[in-house]
ChimeraX commands (.cxc) that place a marker at each C-alpha (Angstrom):
marker #1 position 22.72,62.81,156.05 radius 0.5
marker #1 position 22.80,59.44,157.81 radius 0.5
marker #1 position 26.35,60.11,158.96 radius 0.5
marker #1 position 24.98,62.71,161.41 radius 0.5
marker #1 position 23.14,59.88,163.15 radius 0.5
marker #1 position 26.49,58.29,164.04 radius 0.5
marker #1 position 27.92,61.46,165.55 radius 0.5
marker #1 position 27.30,63.02,168.94 radius 0.5
marker #1 position 24.70,65.74,168.67 radius 0.5
marker #1 position 24.21,68.77,170.87 radius 0.5
marker #1 position 20.69,69.19,169.57 radius 0.5
marker #1 position 17.52,67.13,169.81 radius 0.5
marker #1 position 17.37,67.10,166.01 radius 0.5
marker #1 position 20.01,65.80,163.61 radius 0.5
marker #1 position 20.40,65.95,159.82 radius 0.5
marker #1 position 19.28,62.31,159.66 radius 0.5
marker #1 position 15.80,63.48,160.71 radius 0.5
marker #1 position 15.36,64.98,157.24 radius 0.5
marker #1 position 14.80,61.42,155.97 radius 0.5
marker #1 position 11.64,61.25,158.07 radius 0.5
marker #1 position 10.37,64.54,156.67 radius 0.5
marker #1 position 11.12,63.56,153.08 radius 0.5
marker #1 position 9.48,60.16,153.38 radius 0.5
marker #1 position 6.50,61.61,155.25 radius 0.5
marker #1 position 5.98,64.11,152.43 radius 0.5
marker #1 position 6.26,61.36,149.80 radius 0.5
marker #1 position 3.89,59.13,151.75 radius 0.5
marker #1 position 1.28,61.86,152.17 radius 0.5
marker #1 position 1.58,62.79,148.51 radius 0.5
marker #1 position 1.04,59.20,147.32 radius 0.5
marker #1 position -1.94,58.70,149.61 radius 0.5
marker #1 position -3.42,62.06,148.59 radius 0.5
marker #1 position -3.20,61.54,144.82 radius 0.5
marker #1 position -4.92,58.16,145.12 radius 0.5
marker #1 position -7.29,58.97,147.99 radius 0.5
marker #1 position -10.36,58.02,145.97 radius 0.5
marker #1 position -9.00,55.03,144.09 radius 0.5
marker #1 position -7.18,53.13,146.84 radius 0.5
marker #1 position -4.80,51.70,144.25 radius 0.5
marker #1 position -1.12,50.88,144.55 radius 0.5
marker #1 position 0.06,54.53,145.08 radius 0.5
marker #1 position -2.18,54.84,148.14 radius 0.5
marker #1 position -0.93,51.59,149.64 radius 0.5
marker #1 position 2.72,52.37,148.89 radius 0.5
marker #1 position 2.21,55.65,150.76 radius 0.5
marker #1 position 0.48,53.82,153.59 radius 0.5
marker #1 position 3.34,51.31,153.79 radius 0.5
marker #1 position 5.90,54.11,153.98 radius 0.5
marker #1 position 3.85,55.72,156.78 radius 0.5
marker #1 position 3.54,52.50,158.76 radius 0.5
marker #1 position 7.27,51.78,158.43 radius 0.5
marker #1 position 8.01,55.34,159.54 radius 0.5
marker #1 position 5.86,54.93,162.65 radius 0.5
marker #1 position 7.55,51.64,163.57 radius 0.5
marker #1 position 10.97,53.19,162.92 radius 0.5
marker #1 position 10.14,56.16,165.12 radius 0.5
marker #1 position 8.86,54.08,168.03 radius 0.5
marker #1 position 11.51,51.35,167.91 radius 0.5
marker #1 position 14.59,53.23,166.71 radius 0.5
marker #1 position 14.22,56.80,167.89 radius 0.5
marker #1 position 12.07,56.35,170.97 radius 0.5
marker #1 position 13.21,52.99,172.37 radius 0.5
marker #1 position 16.72,52.33,171.03 radius 0.5
marker #1 position 18.09,55.88,171.14 radius 0.5
marker #1 position 15.80,57.02,173.97 radius 0.5
marker #1 position 15.05,60.38,172.44 radius 0.5
marker #1 position 12.11,60.30,174.78 radius 0.5
marker #1 position 12.85,58.71,178.14 radius 0.5
marker #1 position 9.41,57.15,178.62 radius 0.5
marker #1 position 9.79,53.79,176.85 radius 0.5
marker #1 position 11.87,51.25,178.79 radius 0.5
marker #1 position 11.62,47.49,178.88 radius 0.5
marker #1 position 13.50,44.50,180.25 radius 0.5
marker #1 position 12.02,42.25,177.56 radius 0.5
marker #1 position 14.79,40.01,176.17 radius 0.5
marker #1 position 13.81,40.61,172.54 radius 0.5
marker #1 position 13.68,44.40,172.93 radius 0.5
marker #1 position 17.02,44.39,174.74 radius 0.5
marker #1 position 18.47,42.39,171.82 radius 0.5
marker #1 position 17.19,45.06,169.42 radius 0.5
marker #1 position 19.05,47.71,171.47 radius 0.5
marker #1 position 22.20,45.57,171.59 radius 0.5
marker #1 position 22.14,44.94,167.83 radius 0.5
marker #1 position 21.85,48.65,167.21 radius 0.5
marker #1 position 24.81,49.35,169.49 radius 0.5
marker #1 position 26.82,46.92,167.35 radius 0.5
marker #1 position 25.65,48.91,164.31 radius 0.5
marker #1 position 27.04,52.08,165.90 radius 0.5
marker #1 position 30.38,50.56,166.91 radius 0.5
marker #1 position 31.83,50.88,163.42 radius 0.5
marker #1 position 31.31,54.31,161.95 radius 0.5
marker #1 position 32.74,53.64,158.52 radius 0.5
marker #1 position 30.41,52.49,155.79 radius 0.5
marker #1 position 32.52,49.50,154.81 radius 0.5
marker #1 position 32.74,47.99,158.29 radius 0.5
marker #1 position 29.29,48.92,159.56 radius 0.5
marker #1 position 26.92,46.10,160.42 radius 0.5
marker #1 position 23.25,46.14,159.53 radius 0.5
marker #1 position 21.24,45.76,162.70 radius 0.5
marker #1 position 17.80,44.88,161.39 radius 0.5
marker #1 position 15.14,47.16,162.80 radius 0.5
marker #1 position 12.90,44.37,164.12 radius 0.5
marker #1 position 14.82,41.21,163.30 radius 0.5
marker #1 position 17.89,40.37,165.36 radius 0.5
marker #1 position 20.20,37.39,165.47 radius 0.5
marker #1 position 19.14,34.75,167.99 radius 0.5
marker #1 position 22.52,34.83,169.73 radius 0.5
marker #1 position 21.79,38.41,170.88 radius 0.5
marker #1 position 18.62,37.38,172.74 radius 0.5
marker #1 position 19.33,36.46,176.35 radius 0.5
marker #1 position 17.29,33.60,177.68 radius 0.5
marker #1 position 16.72,33.37,181.41 radius 0.5
marker link #1:1,2 radius 0.2
marker link #1:2,3 radius 0.2
marker link #1:3,4 radius 0.2
marker link #1:4,5 radius 0.2
marker link #1:5,6 radius 0.2
marker link #1:6,7 radius 0.2
marker link #1:7,8 radius 0.2
marker link #1:8,9 radius 0.2
marker link #1:9,10 radius 0.2
marker link #1:10,11 radius 0.2
marker link #1:11,12 radius 0.2
marker link #1:12,13 radius 0.2
marker link #1:13,14 radius 0.2
marker link #1:14,15 radius 0.2
marker link #1:15,16 radius 0.2
marker link #1:16,17 radius 0.2
marker link #1:17,18 radius 0.2
marker link #1:18,19 radius 0.2
marker link #1:19,20 radius 0.2
marker link #1:20,21 radius 0.2
marker link #1:21,22 radius 0.2
marker link #1:22,23 radius 0.2
marker link #1:23,24 radius 0.2
marker link #1:24,25 radius 0.2
marker link #1:25,26 radius 0.2
marker link #1:26,27 radius 0.2
marker link #1:27,28 radius 0.2
marker link #1:28,29 radius 0.2
marker link #1:29,30 radius 0.2
marker link #1:30,31 radius 0.2
marker link #1:31,32 radius 0.2
marker link #1:32,33 radius 0.2
marker link #1:33,34 radius 0.2
marker link #1:34,35 radius 0.2
marker link #1:35,36 radius 0.2
marker link #1:36,37 radius 0.2
marker link #1:37,38 radius 0.2
marker link #1:38,39 radius 0.2
marker link #1:39,40 radius 0.2
marker link #1:40,41 radius 0.2
marker link #1:41,42 radius 0.2
marker link #1:42,43 radius 0.2
marker link #1:43,44 radius 0.2
marker link #1:44,45 radius 0.2
marker link #1:45,46 radius 0.2
marker link #1:46,47 radius 0.2
marker link #1:47,48 radius 0.2
marker link #1:48,49 radius 0.2
marker link #1:49,50 radius 0.2
marker link #1:50,51 radius 0.2
marker link #1:51,52 radius 0.2
marker link #1:52,53 radius 0.2
marker link #1:53,54 radius 0.2
marker link #1:54,55 radius 0.2
marker link #1:55,56 radius 0.2
marker link #1:56,57 radius 0.2
marker link #1:57,58 radius 0.2
marker link #1:58,59 radius 0.2
marker link #1:59,60 radius 0.2
marker link #1:60,61 radius 0.2
marker link #1:61,62 radius 0.2
marker link #1:62,63 radius 0.2
marker link #1:63,64 radius 0.2
marker link #1:64,65 radius 0.2
marker link #1:65,66 radius 0.2
marker link #1:66,67 radius 0.2
marker link #1:67,68 radius 0.2
marker link #1:68,69 radius 0.2
marker link #1:69,70 radius 0.2
marker link #1:70,71 radius 0.2
marker link #1:71,72 radius 0.2
marker link #1:72,73 radius 0.2
marker link #1:73,74 radius 0.2
marker link #1:74,75 radius 0.2
marker link #1:75,76 radius 0.2
marker link #1:76,77 radius 0.2
marker link #1:77,78 radius 0.2
marker link #1:78,79 radius 0.2
marker link #1:79,80 radius 0.2
marker link #1:80,81 radius 0.2
marker link #1:81,82 radius 0.2
marker link #1:82,83 radius 0.2
marker link #1:83,84 radius 0.2
marker link #1:84,85 radius 0.2
marker link #1:85,86 radius 0.2
marker link #1:86,87 radius 0.2
marker link #1:87,88 radius 0.2
marker link #1:88,89 radius 0.2
marker link #1:89,90 radius 0.2
marker link #1:90,91 radius 0.2
marker link #1:91,92 radius 0.2
marker link #1:92,93 radius 0.2
marker link #1:93,94 radius 0.2
marker link #1:94,95 radius 0.2
marker link #1:95,96 radius 0.2
marker link #1:96,97 radius 0.2
marker link #1:97,98 radius 0.2
marker link #1:98,99 radius 0.2
marker link #1:99,100 radius 0.2
marker link #1:100,101 radius 0.2
marker link #1:101,102 radius 0.2
marker link #1:102,103 radius 0.2
marker link #1:103,104 radius 0.2
marker link #1:104,105 radius 0.2
marker link #1:105,106 radius 0.2
marker link #1:106,107 radius 0.2
marker link #1:107,108 radius 0.2
marker link #1:108,109 radius 0.2
marker link #1:109,110 radius 0.2
marker link #1:110,111 radius 0.2
marker link #1:111,112 radius 0.2
view
């Protein structure tokens, strides 16, 4: 499914988006079954939800600009975009580089 994310798409949606739906369902399920106890299942579900929101805003909205409303000249945010472009340069699994959703190498951050 993730491979679709590395290919040009003619549609707004891609197969990779199924990950979001699957994890959202799992998250809601875990929070629902422990809604009265607030034990570890609830907080695992909450953690999955929070990660999903960060992923959506940073990766889908800002990095890939699925919505054109979030732009920034901030050096850190530009480094996040650059790191992700490096991730997309190599399409094979073996040569692909992890980009780190929020953590980027210091050498990618431009200092003025």
